[in-house]
N, C-alpha and C positions, 0 to 999 in steps of 0.2 A: 883437280877442282873444279865446282860447275861454272859453265858458261853463260853468259847473258844473252837474252834474246831481246828483240825488239818487241814488243806487246802493240795493240790494235791504236792504243790512246798513245802511240809515243814513246812512250815511258820503255825501262828495259824494265825485264820480267827475269828473274835467275832462275836457270833450269833446276828442276826437281830430283835430287840424287837421293836414291834408297840408304835407309840407313841398315849395315853390314851386322846390331844387334839385333835377335830374337826377338818379335812383339812379346811382351808380358802376357801370362793370361791372369786375369782374376778368379780365382777358387770363391766357392763357398764360405772358406775359412775366412780368408783374405778380405772378402766381403763383411763379411761379420764381423772382422777385427776392423775394419774402415769404418761400417755403422757406427758401431762402438763409442771409439772416440768421437767421433761428430756429434753424437747425442749426448756425449762424454762433455763437449766443448758450446753446447748447444744449440744443435743444429745445424744446417748447411748454411742458413744465409746468416748465421752470427759471424757476426767480425772477430771472436777469436778461434772461428774454423778455420784457420791458416792451416796452408798445407804443410809448412815445419812442423806444428803442433801436434796434426795428425799423424806425421813421421814419428813423433816422440813417441806418441801415447800406443802409438801402433806395435812397435818395438821389433818390427817385422826385419832380419836380416834380407840386405841383398835388393832391399825395396829403394828407389832412389825420392826425389822429392818433386822430381819431372814426373815419375808417377804416379806417384797423388797429385799433384797438381795437375795431371789430363784427367785423370777419372774423377776426383774434385769437380769439375767443370762440367763435365759430363753429367755426374751425380745431379748438379743446379739445377741442370734442364731438362732433368726427369720426372714424371709425375710420381710419387710415391705413395705407399699405400693402398695401389690399383694393383691385385694379380694381375701376374705375367700373365700373357698367352703364348701357349709353345709347349 
């Protein structure tokens, strides 16, 4: 169990515990499926573009709602239509 430590403000901060589950890599195919699902639901800022609906439209086995939630949050915070350098 994670042990709490006292933070600077006097409150308690829970110690970070690294997950034993390996990180999921978003392949080009997964990204394409994700973007298609978002476009089908009206775009990233649409009220219909919820993680649950995106997950259902993608229909990918092994993908969890947590994966989609995290990716959607990142996707909404990045500009689209600009070519990535690299």
